[in-house]
C-alpha positions as CSV (number, residue, x, y, z in Angstrom):
1,M,-53.8,31.1,11.5
2,R,-53.1,27.8,13.2
3,L,-50.7,27.9,16.2
4,T,-48.1,25.2,16.3
5,K,-45.6,24.1,18.9
6,I,-42.1,25.5,18.9
7,L,-39.6,22.8,17.8
8,C,-36.8,22.2,20.4
9,K,-33.8,22.6,18.1
10,Q,-30.1,23.3,18.6
11,H,-27.8,25.1,16.3
12,M,-25.4,22.3,15.3
13,G,-22.7,24.7,13.9
14,R,-22.5,26.6,17.1
15,F,-22.5,23.4,19.1
16,I,-19.6,22.0,17.0
17,R,-17.6,25.2,17.3
18,S,-18.0,25.3,21.0
19,H,-17.0,21.6,21.3
20,W,-13.8,22.2,19.4
21,Y,-13.1,25.3,21.5
22,R,-13.3,23.3,24.7
23,Q,-11.3,20.3,23.4
24,R,-8.5,22.3,21.7
25,N,-6.3,22.3,24.9
26,R,-6.5,18.6,25.6
27,T,-3.2,17.0,26.4
28,I,-2.0,14.1,24.3
29,I,-1.9,10.8,26.2
30,E,1.3,8.8,25.7
31,D,0.2,5.3,24.7
32,G,3.6,3.9,23.9
33,A,3.0,3.6,20.1
34,E,6.0,5.7,19.2
35,K,8.3,3.7,21.4
36,F,7.0,0.4,19.9
37,L,7.4,1.6,16.3
38,K,10.9,2.9,16.9
39,A,11.8,-0.5,18.4
40,R,10.6,-2.1,15.1
41,G,12.8,0.2,13.1
42,I,9.9,2.2,11.6
43,K,10.8,5.8,11.0
44,I,8.7,8.4,12.9
45,V,8.0,11.7,11.0
46,D,6.6,14.9,12.5
47,P,3.4,15.8,10.4
48,K,4.2,19.5,10.7
49,E,7.1,19.0,8.2
50,F,4.5,18.2,5.6
51,M,1.7,20.5,6.8
52,Y,3.6,23.8,6.8
53,T,6.1,23.2,4.0
54,K,5.4,25.1,0.8
55,T,6.4,23.5,-2.5
56,P,7.1,25.8,-5.4
57,F,4.5,25.9,-8.0
58,E,5.6,24.8,-11.5
59,R,3.5,25.8,-14.4
60,I,3.1,23.0,-17.0
61,T,2.3,23.8,-20.5
62,L,0.6,21.2,-22.6
63,P,0.2,21.2,-26.3
64,L,-3.3,22.1,-27.5
65,P,-5.2,19.1,-28.9
66,L,-6.2,19.1,-32.6
67,R,-9.9,19.4,-32.5
68,G,-11.9,17.4,-35.0
69,V,-8.9,15.1,-35.8
70,E,-9.2,11.5,-34.8
71,E,-6.1,9.5,-34.1
72,K,-6.0,6.6,-36.6
73,N,-4.7,3.1,-35.9
74,D,-2.0,3.3,-38.6
75,E,1.5,4.6,-39.2
76,T,0.4,8.1,-38.1
77,H,-0.3,6.9,-34.5
78,I,2.2,8.3,-31.9
79,N,2.8,4.8,-30.5
80,W,3.2,3.1,-33.9
81,H,6.1,0.6,-34.2
82,D,7.3,-1.2,-37.3
83,S,7.9,-4.4,-35.3
84,P,4.8,-5.9,-33.7
85,C,4.3,-6.8,-30.1
86,F,2.3,-9.8,-28.8
87,M,0.1,-8.8,-25.8
88,Y,-1.0,-11.1,-23.0
89,E,-3.5,-9.4,-20.6
90,D,-5.6,-10.3,-17.6
91,N,-8.5,-12.1,-19.3
92,D,-6.5,-13.8,-22.1
93,L,-6.0,-17.6,-22.3
94,L,-3.5,-19.7,-24.1
95,I,-5.0,-22.1,-26.6
96,E,-2.6,-24.9,-25.8
97,G,-2.7,-24.3,-22.0
98,V,0.2,-25.4,-19.8
99,T,2.1,-26.9,-22.7
100,Q,2.3,-23.5,-24.4
101,A,3.0,-21.7,-21.1
102,K,6.0,-23.9,-20.5
103,V,7.5,-23.0,-23.8
104,L,6.6,-19.3,-23.5
105,A,8.2,-18.9,-20.0
106,K,10.9,-21.5,-20.5
107,T,9.7,-23.4,-17.4
108,I,9.9,-27.0,-16.1
109,L,6.8,-28.3,-14.5
110,F,6.7,-30.5,-11.4
111,E,3.2,-31.8,-11.6
112,D,1.1,-32.8,-8.5
113,E,3.9,-32.1,-6.0
114,F,5.3,-29.3,-3.9
115,P,8.8,-28.5,-2.7
116,K,9.6,-30.5,0.5
117,R,9.8,-27.3,2.5
118,I,6.2,-26.5,1.7
119,E,5.0,-30.1,2.3
120,N,6.5,-30.1,5.8
121,L,4.4,-27.1,6.7
122,F,1.0,-28.6,5.7
123,N,0.5,-30.2,9.2
124,Q,1.4,-27.0,11.1
125,C,-2.2,-25.6,11.0
126,P,-4.1,-25.8,14.3
127,E,-7.1,-28.1,14.3
128,N,-9.3,-25.8,16.3
129,V,-9.6,-23.0,13.6
130,H,-11.8,-24.8,11.1
131,N,-15.0,-23.5,12.8
132,L,-13.7,-20.0,12.1
133,V,-13.0,-21.0,8.4
134,L,-16.6,-22.2,8.1
135,R,-17.8,-18.9,9.5
136,S,-15.7,-17.0,7.0
137,I,-17.2,-19.1,4.1
138,L,-20.7,-18.4,5.3
139,N,-20.1,-14.7,5.7
140,S,-18.6,-14.4,2.3
141,N,-21.2,-16.4,0.4
142,L,-24.5,-16.0,2.2
143,F,-24.4,-13.4,5.0
144,D,-23.2,-10.5,2.8
145,A,-26.0,-8.0,2.3
146,Y,-24.4,-6.6,-0.9
147,Q,-26.7,-7.0,-3.9
148,Q,-25.8,-6.5,-7.6
149,V,-27.2,-7.6,-10.9
150,L,-25.6,-10.9,-11.6
151,P,-24.5,-12.0,-15.1
152,K,-27.1,-13.3,-17.5
153,L,-28.0,-17.0,-17.4
154,K,-27.6,-18.9,-20.6
155,D,-29.1,-22.3,-21.7
156,P,-27.0,-24.0,-24.4
157,E,-30.1,-25.8,-25.7
158,R,-32.1,-22.6,-25.9
159,P,-29.6,-19.8,-26.7
160,A,-32.3,-17.3,-27.6
161,W,-34.2,-17.6,-24.3
162,N,-33.8,-14.6,-21.9
163,F,-33.9,-15.6,-18.3
164,P,-35.0,-13.0,-15.7
165,R,-32.1,-11.1,-14.2
166,S,-31.3,-11.9,-10.6
167,L,-29.6,-10.0,-7.8
168,G,-27.0,-11.3,-5.5
169,I,-23.3,-11.4,-4.5
170,T,-20.9,-11.3,-7.4
171,S,-18.3,-14.0,-7.8
172,Y,-15.5,-11.5,-7.5
173,R,-16.8,-10.1,-4.2
174,K,-17.2,-13.6,-2.8
175,S,-13.6,-14.5,-3.6
176,F,-12.2,-11.2,-2.5
177,N,-13.9,-11.3,0.9
178,L,-13.1,-14.9,1.5
179,L,-9.4,-14.4,0.7
180,H,-9.2,-11.4,3.0
181,K,-10.9,-13.2,5.8
182,L,-8.6,-16.3,5.5
183,L,-5.5,-14.1,5.4
184,Q,-6.7,-12.2,8.5
185,L,-7.3,-15.6,10.2
186,C,-3.7,-16.7,9.4
187,E,-2.4,-13.4,10.8
188,S,-4.5,-13.8,14.0
189,I,-3.1,-17.3,14.6
190,N,0.6,-16.2,14.3
191,G,0.3,-12.9,16.0
192,A,2.3,-9.8,15.2
193,E,5.7,-11.5,14.7
194,I,4.9,-12.8,11.3
195,G,2.2,-10.3,10.5
196,Y,4.7,-7.4,10.9
197,Q,6.8,-9.0,8.1
198,R,3.9,-9.1,5.6
199,S,2.0,-6.4,3.6
200,V,-1.0,-6.9,1.4
201,I,-1.7,-4.9,-1.8
202,D,-5.1,-4.8,-3.5
203,N,-5.3,-4.8,-7.3
204,G,-1.6,-4.5,-7.9
205,I,-0.8,-4.0,-11.6
206,V,2.3,-5.7,-13.0
207,A,3.7,-5.2,-16.5
208,L,6.6,-6.9,-18.2
209,S,8.1,-6.5,-21.7
210,I,10.4,-9.2,-22.7
211,E,11.9,-10.7,-25.9
212,K,11.7,-14.4,-26.8
213,D,13.2,-15.7,-30.1
214,L,13.1,-12.2,-31.7
215,D,9.4,-11.7,-30.7
216,L,8.5,-8.9,-28.3
217,I,5.9,-10.1,-25.7
218,Q,4.3,-7.8,-23.2
219,F,2.5,-9.1,-20.1
220,S,0.1,-6.7,-18.5
221,L,-1.7,-8.4,-15.6
222,N,-3.6,-7.5,-12.4
223,M,-2.9,-9.2,-9.1
224,D,-6.1,-9.2,-7.1
225,L,-4.2,-9.6,-3.8
226,M,-0.4,-9.4,-3.6
227,M,1.3,-10.2,-0.3
228,T,4.8,-8.8,0.1
229,S,7.5,-9.4,2.8
230,I,10.6,-7.9,4.3
231,L,12.9,-10.7,3.1
232,P,12.5,-12.6,-0.1
233,L,11.4,-16.3,-0.1
234,K,14.3,-18.8,0.0
235,P,14.8,-20.8,-3.2
236,F,12.7,-23.9,-3.4
237,L,15.4,-25.9,-5.3
238,E,19.1,-25.3,-5.3
239,N,20.1,-27.8,-8.0
240,N,20.0,-27.0,-11.7
241,I,17.7,-29.4,-13.5
242,D,17.8,-29.8,-17.3
243,E,14.7,-31.1,-19.0
244,E,13.4,-30.8,-22.5
245,L,10.6,-28.4,-23.2
246,P,7.6,-29.6,-25.2
247,N,7.5,-29.2,-29.0
248,L,4.5,-27.1,-30.2
249,H,5.2,-27.7,-33.9
250,P,3.4,-26.8,-36.2
251,L,2.1,-24.1,-33.8
252,H,4.1,-21.1,-32.7
253,H,4.6,-20.2,-29.1
254,T,2.7,-16.9,-29.6
255,I,-0.4,-18.5,-31.0
256,S,-3.6,-16.9,-29.5
257,L,-1.7,-13.8,-28.3
258,R,-3.0,-10.5,-29.6
259,K,-0.7,-8.9,-32.2
260,T,-0.4,-5.2,-32.5
261,N,1.9,-2.5,-33.8
262,I,0.5,0.2,-31.5
263,Y,2.0,-0.2,-28.0
264,E,4.3,1.2,-25.4
265,E,7.0,-1.0,-23.8
266,K,6.1,-1.2,-20.1
267,N,8.1,-2.6,-17.2
268,F,6.2,-2.0,-13.9
269,Y,6.3,-3.3,-10.4
270,P,3.8,-1.8,-7.9
271,I,6.3,-1.3,-5.0
272,D,9.5,0.6,-4.8
273,F,12.5,-1.1,-3.2
274,N,12.8,1.7,-0.7
275,H,9.7,0.3,0.9
276,S,10.1,-1.8,4.0
277,K,8.4,-4.9,2.5
278,P,9.3,-4.8,-1.2
279,H,9.7,-8.6,-2.0
280,V,6.8,-10.4,-3.5
281,H,5.7,-13.4,-1.3
282,T,2.3,-14.7,-2.5
283,I,-0.2,-13.6,-5.1
284,L,-3.9,-14.4,-4.8
285,I,-5.9,-14.2,-8.0
286,H,-9.5,-14.6,-8.8
287,H,-10.8,-16.6,-11.8
288,D,-14.2,-15.4,-13.1
289,P,-15.5,-17.9,-15.6
290,V,-17.8,-15.3,-17.1
291,V,-15.0,-12.8,-18.0
292,V,-12.1,-15.1,-18.6
293,K,-13.0,-17.1,-21.7
294,N,-11.6,-18.1,-25.1
295,L,-12.0,-15.9,-28.2
296,T,-13.9,-18.7,-29.8
297,E,-17.0,-20.3,-28.3
298,F,-15.1,-23.4,-27.1
299,P,-15.4,-23.9,-23.3
300,V,-12.4,-23.1,-21.1
301,E,-10.3,-26.1,-20.2
302,E,-8.6,-26.6,-16.9
303,T,-5.1,-26.6,-18.5
304,Q,-5.8,-23.1,-19.7
305,I,-6.7,-21.9,-16.2
306,L,-3.5,-23.4,-14.8
307,A,-1.5,-21.8,-17.6
308,R,-3.0,-18.4,-16.7
309,N,-1.9,-18.9,-13.1
310,M,1.6,-19.8,-14.1
311,L,2.0,-16.8,-16.3
312,K,0.8,-14.5,-13.6
313,A,3.3,-16.0,-11.2
314,F,6.0,-15.6,-13.8
315,T,5.1,-12.0,-14.5
316,A,5.1,-11.0,-10.8
317,A,8.4,-12.7,-10.2
318,A,10.0,-11.3,-13.4
319,S,8.9,-7.7,-12.7
320,C,10.3,-8.0,-9.1
321,A,13.6,-9.3,-10.5
322,Q,13.8,-6.4,-13.0
323,K,13.1,-3.9,-10.2
324,R,15.7,-5.5,-8.0
325,F,18.5,-6.4,-10.4
326,G,17.8,-4.0,-13.3
327,D,15.9,-4.2,-16.6
328,K,18.8,-5.8,-18.5
329,I,19.2,-8.8,-16.2
330,K,19.2,-12.3,-17.8
331,D,20.4,-15.1,-15.5
332,L,19.5,-14.0,-12.0
333,P,22.3,-13.9,-9.3
334,E,19.7,-15.1,-6.9
335,P,16.4,-16.9,-7.7
336,I,13.1,-15.2,-7.1
337,S,10.6,-17.5,-5.5
338,I,6.8,-16.8,-5.4
339,Q,3.7,-18.6,-4.3
340,C,0.3,-18.5,-6.1
341,I,-3.2,-19.1,-4.9
342,E,-6.0,-19.0,-7.5
343,T,-9.7,-19.4,-6.7
344,D,-13.2,-18.9,-8.2
345,G,-14.7,-18.9,-4.7
346,E,-15.2,-22.6,-4.6
347,N,-12.2,-24.3,-6.3
348,F,-8.6,-23.5,-5.2
349,H,-5.3,-24.0,-7.0
350,F,-2.0,-23.8,-5.2
351,S,1.4,-23.5,-7.0
352,T,4.9,-22.2,-6.4
353,Y,7.2,-20.7,-8.9
354,Q,11.0,-20.2,-8.9
355,L,12.4,-17.7,-11.5
356,N,16.0,-18.5,-12.4
357,T,16.4,-16.6,-15.7
358,L,14.8,-14.0,-17.9
359,N,16.7,-15.4,-21.0
360,L,13.7,-17.0,-22.7
361,N,15.5,-17.6,-26.0
362,G,15.8,-21.2,-27.3
363,T,15.2,-24.3,-25.3
364,E,18.7,-24.8,-23.9
365,G,20.4,-23.4,-20.8
366,L,19.0,-22.4,-17.4
367,K,15.2,-22.8,-17.0
368,N,12.6,-21.8,-14.5
369,Y,10.7,-24.2,-12.2
370,W,7.0,-24.5,-11.4
371,W,5.3,-26.8,-8.9
372,S,1.6,-27.2,-9.4
373,S,-1.1,-29.3,-7.8
374,K,-4.6,-30.2,-8.9
375,R,-7.5,-27.9,-8.2
376,I,-9.3,-28.8,-5.0
377,K,-12.8,-27.9,-3.8
378,L,-13.3,-25.8,-0.6
379,F,-16.9,-27.1,-0.3
380,D,-19.5,-29.0,-2.3
381,E,-22.6,-26.9,-1.8
382,I,-23.7,-23.8,0.1
383,D,-27.2,-22.4,0.1
384,Y,-30.3,-21.7,2.3
385,T,-32.5,-24.7,3.1
386,N,-35.8,-24.0,4.8
387,G,-34.5,-20.6,5.8
388,T,-31.3,-22.1,7.3
389,S,-27.8,-21.7,5.9
390,Q,-26.3,-25.1,4.9
391,L,-22.7,-25.8,4.0
392,E,-21.8,-29.3,2.9
393,G,-18.6,-31.0,2.0
394,Y,-16.1,-28.7,3.7
395,N,-12.5,-29.6,2.8
396,P,-10.0,-28.6,5.5
397,E,-7.0,-29.3,3.2
398,V,-7.5,-25.9,1.5
399,F,-6.9,-23.8,4.6
400,K,-4.0,-26.1,5.6
401,R,-2.2,-25.3,2.4
402,M,-3.0,-21.6,2.6
403,Y,-1.7,-21.5,6.2
404,A,1.5,-23.2,5.0
405,F,2.0,-20.7,2.3
406,Y,1.5,-17.8,4.8
407,I,4.1,-19.0,7.3
408,N,6.7,-20.0,4.7
409,S,9.6,-17.7,4.6
């Protein structure tokens, strides 16, 4: 038998137990965090209240499922309603774009302009931060080591040709990382004074069921990033403006919306108003051209993308208004203002929305307001050239607008 050397090993379990035995009597160092949080008005709770409290166990009895019986999509379905509902979900598009969205949400459009309060903040961005913005763009688009199978490539002239699948960074991950880094940069510039008043929610789901001209419409949308604040945004416009809405005749305002008799009426806002930062401030949404497309084979138009942004801002503001003022509210006692930033990783669209009413019936009376600008490019091209990362055509106007949205209150 061959003799081998004895391995120099340690029993890790015994080592960990002895380490915990020695460290159990360590004294807690006072770092001043509790004093700082109390000064900010944040409630301090002893964790022992939750660790050692026993909640009574309640036994829940559920009905046994009927095995072998499939639930049919007819009158026998548990969620069947005689009156249909028109659904608008995350990847849906309006066939008439902004024109249809204005009628659907009873909104007046201020095209290619912003409220004066926002325009005055565009020059508040420091000039020495653009190198950090360039670094954030490179980190999100090139330096990320994440690899995933990318969507299939298609050639319109050769629809049957199968291209080899490629690996890389997905469009959603690029946008998500870029938005996070730019928000973090805005917070670093302003310090804790403004950052303490903000909170960011990832993938916040917002749902709204509302009637318009005897039609029940349900919006069920996902906000990729949702920034909330302690205080609501001030109204962008105090005066009441009356303007005629466009006429869609012979089309109906629910054209291209999915019609169904099986549904549940949902009104959902992702934050309770007992939270310290319950008011919606800015929503940041991602547009994936592979997923968001028309039901037909027609290409997506820019007006359809802008209409999607407007309806997401309307839904977020309306769900916040219902949570704040009640589900039965019509004309709001105080307008709900919200800012919206949409991107596909390269193009950015900035808009602001002011919700004045949830009474969407007819074309007369109080209306909502929407300020929208044209989509602008963050850069022209980014890629590796001879083993070196290259970024061309950087547009500093994008971060200036994003910084203005962040510091607005």
